[in-house]
C-alpha positions as CSV (number, residue, x, y, z in Angstrom):
1,M,-194.5,-191.8,-5.4
2,A,-195.5,-195.0,-3.7
3,E,-196.1,-194.9,0.1
4,Y,-193.9,-198.1,0.4
5,R,-191.2,-199.9,-1.6
6,P,-192.6,-203.0,-3.3
7,P,-190.8,-206.0,-1.9
8,V,-188.2,-207.5,-4.2
9,Y,-187.3,-210.4,-1.9
10,F,-189.3,-212.9,0.1
11,W,-188.1,-215.3,2.8
12,I,-187.9,-219.1,2.8
13,A,-187.3,-221.0,6.0
14,E,-186.0,-224.5,6.0
15,F,-186.5,-226.9,9.0
16,E,-184.7,-230.0,10.3
17,D,-187.7,-232.2,9.3
18,G,-187.1,-231.3,5.6
19,K,-190.1,-228.9,5.4
20,A,-189.7,-225.4,4.0
21,I,-192.1,-222.6,4.5
22,A,-192.1,-219.5,2.2
23,Q,-193.3,-216.1,3.1
24,F,-195.7,-216.4,0.1
25,D,-197.0,-219.8,-0.7
26,P,-195.7,-220.7,-4.2
27,D,-199.0,-222.3,-5.2
28,T,-201.5,-219.7,-3.9
29,G,-199.6,-216.5,-3.3
30,K,-201.0,-216.3,0.2
31,E,-198.7,-214.9,2.9
32,N,-197.4,-216.9,5.8
33,L,-196.5,-214.9,8.9
34,F,-192.9,-214.7,10.1
35,R,-194.2,-215.9,13.5
36,V,-193.9,-219.5,12.2
37,V,-190.1,-218.9,11.9
38,E,-189.9,-217.3,15.4
39,E,-191.9,-220.0,17.1
40,N,-189.7,-222.8,15.5
41,Q,-186.3,-221.1,15.6
42,D,-184.8,-224.2,17.4
43,K,-185.7,-226.4,14.4
44,L,-184.5,-223.9,11.7
45,V,-181.6,-225.2,9.6
46,A,-181.5,-222.6,6.8
47,F,-183.1,-219.2,6.0
48,G,-182.9,-217.1,2.9
49,W,-184.1,-214.1,0.9
50,H,-185.1,-214.9,-2.6
51,P,-186.2,-212.8,-5.5
52,F,-189.8,-212.9,-6.8
53,T,-190.5,-214.6,-10.1
54,D,-193.0,-213.1,-12.4
55,K,-195.4,-216.0,-11.7
56,L,-195.1,-215.6,-7.9
57,S,-195.4,-211.8,-8.1
58,F,-198.7,-212.2,-10.0
59,Q,-200.0,-214.8,-7.5
60,V,-199.2,-212.6,-4.6
61,L,-201.0,-209.7,-6.1
62,Q,-204.1,-211.8,-6.8
63,A,-204.1,-213.3,-3.3
64,T,-203.1,-210.4,-1.2
65,G,-203.2,-207.2,-3.2
66,I,-199.5,-206.7,-2.4
67,I,-197.5,-205.3,-5.3
68,T,-194.0,-206.9,-5.6
69,A,-191.1,-206.3,-7.9
70,P,-189.7,-209.4,-9.7
71,L,-186.0,-208.6,-10.5
72,P,-183.1,-210.8,-11.7
73,N,-181.4,-210.6,-8.3
74,P,-179.4,-213.3,-6.6
75,S,-180.7,-215.3,-3.7
76,F,-179.1,-215.1,-0.3
77,R,-179.2,-218.1,2.1
78,I,-177.5,-219.0,5.4
79,E,-177.4,-222.3,7.3
80,L,-177.9,-222.4,11.0
81,K,-176.5,-224.8,13.6
82,K,-178.0,-225.7,16.9
83,G,-177.9,-222.6,19.1
84,D,-177.6,-220.1,16.3
85,K,-180.0,-217.1,16.5
86,L,-181.4,-215.8,13.2
87,I,-181.3,-212.2,12.3
88,A,-183.7,-211.4,9.4
89,W,-185.8,-208.4,8.7
90,R,-186.7,-205.8,6.1
91,R,-185.7,-202.2,6.9
92,N,-187.0,-199.2,5.0
93,F,-185.1,-195.9,4.9
94,V,-186.5,-192.6,3.9
95,R,-184.1,-189.7,3.0
96,I,-185.5,-186.3,3.9
97,N,-183.9,-182.9,3.4
98,V,-184.1,-180.1,6.0
99,S,-187.3,-178.7,4.5
100,G,-189.0,-182.1,5.0
101,R,-189.0,-183.1,1.3
102,V,-188.6,-186.8,0.6
103,L,-185.5,-187.3,-1.5
104,G,-185.7,-191.1,-1.8
105,R,-186.7,-194.3,-0.3
106,E,-184.6,-197.5,0.0
107,T,-185.1,-200.9,1.5
108,Y,-182.5,-203.3,2.9
109,Y,-183.0,-207.0,3.5
110,I,-181.0,-208.0,6.5
111,L,-179.8,-211.6,7.0
112,G,-177.4,-213.0,9.5
113,L,-176.6,-214.9,12.7
114,E,-176.5,-213.1,16.0
115,G,-172.8,-212.6,17.1
116,K,-171.5,-213.9,13.8
117,R,-172.2,-212.1,10.6
118,I,-174.8,-209.9,9.0
119,I,-175.5,-209.3,5.3
120,Y,-177.2,-206.1,4.2
121,I,-178.9,-206.7,0.8
122,R,-180.0,-203.8,-1.3
123,E,-183.0,-203.9,-3.6
124,D,-180.7,-204.2,-6.7
125,G,-179.3,-207.4,-5.3
126,T,-175.9,-206.0,-4.2
127,A,-174.8,-206.8,-0.7
128,M,-172.3,-205.9,1.9
129,E,-171.3,-208.1,4.8
130,E,-170.4,-207.1,8.3
131,A,-168.5,-209.5,10.6
132,A,-169.6,-209.5,14.2
C-alpha cells in the first residue's frame, strides 16, 4: 500500500490583475508553492481545486516525481471578495483498528471562506458543504 494518497486535485489561484497561478505549471509540470497564495491573499479573487488531466499528470511525474491520479471529477471554485479569508488545504486520514492495522486511507480537499462556508471534497469528487 502506498505511503501517501496520490493527489487527485491541484489548486489554481486567480488574482485581481487577471493572472492565475496553478499548483503545477500546466506547461512544465513544476510545482508552485502555496506560499504565493498566502503572500498575496489580499489580491486573491478566486481559488479552486481542479482534477488532473492525463497530460498534466504525466508532466508532473516527469518534472517532480510526484504520482497523481487523473480522475473524471468535477472542479470546485469559490470567488473571494475584499476581506474574505481563504480556507484551503488537503487533509489525509488514516483509519487504524485497535491492533494498529491500517484499514484505509482517505484524503479530503477543503475549500471555503473563513466564517462563511466550507466544502469537504472527497477523492471521488463528491462533496459535502458546511455552513459557518
